[in-house]
N, C-alpha and C positions, 0 to 999 in steps of 0.2 A: 504493500500500500504506500509506504513512504517512498520507495523507488519510483512508483508511478507518478506520485505527486512531484518528485524532483524533476522527472522528465518533462512534465507539464509546465513546470516553472521555467526550465531551461528553454523550452520551445517558445513560451510566451515572451521571455526576455531576449530572444534572438541569439542566445549563446549555446554552444555545444550542439549536438544532434543536427548538424547540417544547417547552419544559418543561411537563409536564402539571400542571394545578392540583390541589391536594389539597382538593377541595371536600367530599368525603363520606368522611372516614376512618372506618373501622370497627374496633372492638376485636377482638382475637383472644381467643377464650374457650376454655379447656381444661378447665374444671371449674366447680363451684359451691361457694361458701362458706356454711357454716351456723354459727350461734352456739348453743352448748349450755351451759345453766346447770348447773354441777356443784355439787351439795350436798356431795359428798364432799370436794372441794377448796376449796369456798367461793369459786369463781371462775366467770367466764364464759369458755369456751374456744372458739376458732375451729377448725372442722373443714373441710377442703377435700376435695371428692369429685370424682373422675374416673369417669365412666360410659363403658362401651364405646359407640362410635357406633351400634351396632345394638341398644342396650339396649331390652328389651321386657319387659312384665309376664308374658309367657308363658314366659320363660326365667329360670333362676337361675344366679348367678355366684359363684365364690369371691371372697374379699375379702383384699386386702393392706393391712394397717394399717402406716402409715409414721410412725415417730417423727421428730422434726424435720421435720414435714410442712407447714410454712408455705410460702407462695408465695415468700418471700425465703429459704427454707431449701432443702429437697430435693424439694418437691412437683413442680416443673415438670419436672425432668429424669427423675424416676421416672414421671411421667405420659407422658413421651415414650416410655419403655420399654413402658408399658402399651399405648400406641397401636400398637406393632408387631403386637400380636395381631390387630388388625383388618386388618392388611396381609399376612396369611397368612404370618407368620414362624414358624410351627410352635409358637406359644404360645397357650394357651387365653385367651379374653377374661376379664378379671377387673375387679372394682371396686377402685379405689384410694382409701383413706381416709387423708388426711394430717392428723396432729395437730400443730397449730402450737404452737411452744414459747413459754413465758413466762419461766421460770427453769429452763433445761434441766438444770443441774447439781443443782438441788433435786429435780426430778422423776425424774431418771434414775439417781441414785446411792443406794446404801444407806448407812446410817451408818458412819462410819469411826472406828477407835480410834487412827489415826495423826495426831499433832498437826500435822505439816506438811501433810497432806491438808486438815485443817479450816482451817488458815490460808490455804491456796491457794484453797479453795472453801468459804467460810464458810456458805453457805446450803444445803449439800449434805445428803443424808440422807432425802429424801422419797419414795423409790421405792415403798415399800409402799402409801402413799396414792394415788400415781399409778396403780399397778397395780389398786387397788380401783376407781378411776374408770373404767379401761378395761373391767373385768369387769362392773361393776354399772350403769354409765351409758352409756358410749360404744357398746359392743357391742350392748346392747339397743336403743339408738337406731337403729343401722344395720340391725339385723334387723327392726325395725318398719317402716322406711321404704324399704327396698330389697329387691330380689329376690335373695336370697343362698342359697347352698348351706350345708352344714355345714362347709365348708372355710374356714379363716382362717389367714393368715400374719402374723407380726410381724417387721418389719425395722428395723434401725438400725445406725449406724456410730459408732465411738469410744465416748463415754459412752452413747449409745443402744444400741450393741452390747453394752455391759456390762449394760444393762437387759434386753436380749433374752436374754442368757445366764442372768441371774438368774431371769427369768420361766420360762424353759425348765427350769431345775433345781428351782425352788421350787414353781411352780404350772403344771406342764406341761399341765394340762387346759384352760387358757385358750385356747390356739391349737393348731391341728394342725401348723403349720409355723413354723420359726424361722430367721431369716437374720441372722447376726451378722457384721459387717464390722469388722475391726481392733478388737475389743472392748477396752475400757479395763480389762483384768483386773489391771493393776498396782495398782488402787485398794485401799485398806485392806490393804496388805501382801499382795496376792494372796489375800485371805481366801476369796473365792468359788471361785477355782480350787482352793484347798487343800481345800475342802469338797466338791468335785465328786464324788469317789469315793463318799462316803457318801450324798450326795443321789441319785446315779444308782441306788443299790442299794435305795432305798425303792420302794414300789409305784408303778408308772408307767403312765399310760394307754396303750392300744395305738395303733398307727398314727401315731406322731409322727415328724417329720422335722426335722433340724437341718442347716443349711448354714452352715459356719464358714469364714471366710477371714481372712487378715491380710496387710497390705502388708509391705514391707521395713522393719520397725520396729526390731528389735533390743531390747536391754535388758529391763526388767521387763515391757513389753508382750508381747514374744515369749515370755518365760519363763512368763507367766500362761497364754497360749494353749497352750504346750507341756504345761503341767501338765494343762490341760483335755483335750487330745488323749490323753495317757497314761491319764487316767481313763476316757475314752470307749472306749479299746481294751481296758481291763481290766474295766470295770463297766457298760458300756452295756446296757440291756435288750435282749433278743433281737430284738424286733420294731422297735426303733428304727432308722430309716434315717438315718445321718449321713454327711456329706461334709465333708472338710477340704481346702481348696484354697489353699495359700500363693500370694500374688500378688507374687512376688519382684521383678518389674519395675516395681512401682508404689510410690509413696510414700503416706504418710498422707493427703496432700492430693489425690491423684489416684485412689485405689483404689475409691471408692464406686461410681461409675458403671459401670465394667467388672465389678466384683464383683456389683452388683445385677443387671445384665443376665445374667450367667452363672447366678445363683441363680434368677431368674425363668424362664429357659429350661429349667432343670431341674425346678423345683417346679411350674410351670404348663405343662409341656410337653404337647403333643398326645400321646395315649397311646402311639403307636408311634414317637415321636421322642426319648424319653429316652436320653441317651448312655450 
């Protein structure tokens, strides 16, 4: 028994027992990177795209736009969630478009009137320009080059979650679905959450969906989300489908992956499997 175990350990460690040579290593490819020149931002931005394994020009797919979508950010593990669809996990296949960050706090935050915010994040406040880039350059690029339906979702966590909520409230026509994970609604003295009631009462496009979740955060982060939830309960448009799922067993650092999986399971569910 001990000798069998020793052999297994030697094989696993690549020592003894005929270690196999690594003659022809092959890269593992999960997507394709593109560079997109943005005239709105005055920058070249890297875009990472995951296509379903069975992608074909004869089919059209919904698109999930992922903020913080670089290979060193969140693209890889959300691509893993996307790959479940091809494995018959009751999720519709979709295209994942990851937008790699450059200065995330500039791109993802609106201007603040709070001096301590400005000192903490001195380059902040560029969200409106970044949103214009998504609307006028990135989405048209994706729609020209890939087989897409009219369905599109925007997903992000923390500062990216703040951007998702602001886009949902201020320009809800840009995407059909919104996924905000632990959004940084403490920003600017919770100003966005404080305006949510009035913004929800403005004319709203039909058939929009919001998936909102927060980890065990506490403090102003939780207070901002609580304000938003109260506004959704009192002022949400009649045909808005919104879901709030507190992730009380998760921390800020652990919540994104399980929250993203839950959101994708719901918003991209096969029609008869929505919980």
